[in-house]
C-alpha positions, 0 to 999 in steps of 0.5 A: 521501489513501488511496484505493481505487486508491492506498492508504496504503502508496503514499503518502510520509507520513513522508518522501520515500519511500512506506511500501512503499518504506521497508519494502522498503529496511528489509530490506536491513539484514538479513543474509542476507535474500533479495529480498522476495516481494510479495503484492498485487492485480492492479490495483496490480501496476504501481504496486508495480513502479514504486515498487520500481524507483524505489529499485532493489529487485528482488523475487524474486516479485510474487504477484498475488491475483485476489481479496482473502482476508486475510493467512492465504491471502496468506502461504500462497501466499508460503510455497509460493513460498518453499519452491520456492527453499529447503526451510528458508525463514524468512518475515518477514511485514511489512505494507507500510503500517507506519512504523518509526522505529528501524530498528536496533531492528527489526534487533535484534528480527528477530535475536531472532525468528530464534532462536525461528523456527528452533526451529519457533516461530511468532513475533509482534512485540509493541509495549509500549503507550504508551496505552490505544489502541482501534485496535490488537489486544492480545497477552496474554503468558505466561511466558518461553520456555524457553532463550530470552532474548527470546521470551515465550509467548502466552496469548491475543489480544484484538480491538481493544477499547474505550478503557475495556477497553484502559485496564483491560488496561494496568492489569492488565499483561502485554499488548502491542500486536499489530503484525501482523508475524510470523516463522516457517518457511514449512513450519512455518506451512503445517503449522500452517495445515493443522492448522486450515484445511486447505482453505486450504493445499490451495488455496494449493498449487493456486493457485501450481501453476496460476498463470501468468507475466505479465511479471514477475508470478505471477498466481495461479489465480483459482478456487483462490485464490478458494476460500480462506476470508478469514481473518487469520493471527491467527484461522487460526493464532496463536490456535489453535497451542500454539507461538506466542511474541512478541518484545516491543519498546518502542523500534521507534518502530512505528506502523501509521498507521491514522489521522491521529492516528497520523501526528501521533504521528510528527510534529514539533510547534511550541510550540503543539502543532501539527504543520504540513506544507506551505503552512500559515499559522496564527493562534491555533491549538493542538494541531492537525494541518494538512497542505497538499498542493496549496495554501495552508491558513489556519487561525484560532482553532481547537484540536484539529483535523485538517485535510488538503488534497488537490487534490480534497478537504479533510478537517476533523475533531476529533482525537477523531473521526479514526477516523470518517473511514471513515464518510465513505468509506462514504458516498462509496462508496455515492454512487459518488463517484470520490473514494472510489477515485481521486485527481485524479492517476491512475497507469497502468503507463506513467506517470500523468495528472491532470485539470486542468479539464473542462466541457461537451464538453471536458476538459484533462489533464496526462500524464506518460509514463515513459522507454521506456514507451508507451500502448496503440494505441487509438481513441475513438468519442466524442472527439478529442484535441489533444496539446501536448508541454511536456517531452521527446520523443514518438513519435506514431502517428496513423492510418498515420503516425508522427511525432516531436514535441519541446517546444512542438510539437503534434498533433491526433488525430481521432475514431475514428482509431487512435493511440498515444503513446510516450516514446523518451527518457531523461527523462519525457515531459510533455504537455497533452491537450485532449479534445473530444467528446460523451462523455469517460469513460475507458471510451471507450477501444478498446485494439487493442494493449497492452504491458501486457496490457490489450488 
């Protein structure tokens, strides 16, 4: 379900809202919290903006990374931006793809961390382990921080261990799972980072100073940000500073949903130990996680399986091997399979399209255009298009003419003719597009003019 162009933070895995949306809404429970700073890739900027718009959250800034450089540089540019707004800013750093069931406990943990962070400590959030998990890093705790009720000194970090090593850590005691969430003063973080990775701080300042505004986005200078070392907060700062502390918690209901077994931990189970979602029919099935997203899934006489159905792919694995799905992804990427990067439904800044059918010299798509949005003014060298409106109202530019189409009306766009589709209404515009021609790839689009800067 998580694809290169549509990662897990944009999926509604634990309810009706995506993990990103739940993370943003969780912040509204924090007193005195400013609107969030979001750091994401340029390719996902419209997806982020649309998901936040759906829940009426307006971020203070959406920072666009030209290349991925891990969490230390990403947090550095966020710190630089925060300091422009407040010289004493506290940063709460949250991955957008984590699940937290007990949000009251989250608020309490943040409140506890605030005290230590205000006193210039760099705070990690630790989770009391419930099992010898090999998918998480571990924090080795030390004595309690002086004059603090909740914070504990950090004595070291352990990379994701084997199950046997994880079991020995739990038997030894004094270890917490590293949640990947942090709190610290923006200035303090930059000072610690400068002590250990000074070039990252220099390039972070330059990347922000030489950034350009792109509508509601802050596009970092590519040369400067690209010069940063790709390194995590843990490796760059937390493992090397003398001022790292951790706030332990055993009641957050935290999960980073790194695998289907992680999601299974959050699911409701029937009397046979099964977690079933969607249109699923079972007979003599036990201890299995089965999720149907698009059609009926029937299972008979199986045990200890994970089965996940999507419109264009089905995963079947034993529960013990769910972490190895990454090996399948690697093979898909090596074979240049589109399933490695995209779903059948592809999101665009104006809405989305979904391929329904295709064959020799034809392709059928379902297209949805958001209210007030429009596609680029474009033309195709190798295909013609037929549009049939099934919902809403469309304004169609077809050569030199402009017409309005309502439900059940259609039009034809000849090959090589400039055209555009717009939704002037207040409800989504939906239509069926039938393409015909010698080549039907997405790269046969010549954009002449574009609202979203893609021309």
